[in-house]
C-alpha positions, 0 to 999 in steps of 0.5 A, spaced: 542 485 419 536 482 419 538 477 425 541 483 429 534 486 428 530 480 430 535 479 436 533 486 438 526 485 438 526 478 442 530 482 447 525 488 447 519 483 448 523 479 454 524 486 457 517 488 456 514 482 459 519 482 465 517 489 467 509 487 466 510 482 471 514 486 476 510 492 475 504 487 477 507 484 483 510 491 486 503 494 485 500 488 489 504 489 495 500 495 497 493 492 497 495 485 499 498 481 504 505 479 503 506 472 507 504 476 514 498 474 518 494 481 519 491 480 526 488 487 526 482 489 521 478 495 522 473 501 519 476 508 520 476 515 518 483 518 516 483 524 521 491 526 519 496 525 514 503 528 516 510 527 513 515 523 516 523 525 515 526 519 516 530 513 512 531 512 505 524 513 503 519 519 504 514 516 508 507 519 511 504 517 518 496 516 517 492 517 523 486 513 523 479 514 528 477 507 528 469 507 527 468 499 528 473 493 530 472 487 525 478 483 528 483 483 533 483 488 540 478 494 540 482 500 539 479 507 538 485 510 534 491 507 530 497 510 527 501 507 521 507 509 517 507 508 509 511 510 503 509 517 501 508 515 494 506 508 495 500 505 491 495 507 497 494 514 497 490 516 503 486 523 504 483 526 510 476 525 511 475 518 507 473 512 510 477 505 509 477 498 511 484 497 514 488 490 515 494 491 519 500 488 524 502 492 529 504 499 525 505 496 518 499 496 513 497 489 510 491 492 506 487 498 505 480 498 501 476 505 500 470 504 504 467 511 503 469 518 499 468 525 502 
């Protein structure tokens, strides 16, 4: 009986450790680069957020009005689609420093709240 209880505790600890490691790596994907070069970096205001009805996961399309381009081609605005309930929750009116590759988000850091 004690041996069964001990084996159960060992399995539970291993499962918790695996979930902790997996959870940390999953949350990191929303704010860090995932092996891709991100040629575009800019500071921008979120001007609109719309639901996108496509694919297996609910997405939103975030419209940015660029304040300053830090890296890459000069642009005035940018649209990026992201997972709706992902690690980055954009809000209209807030200002972010954004790194992207085409229409893919590499990272976003809140620059200023509304």
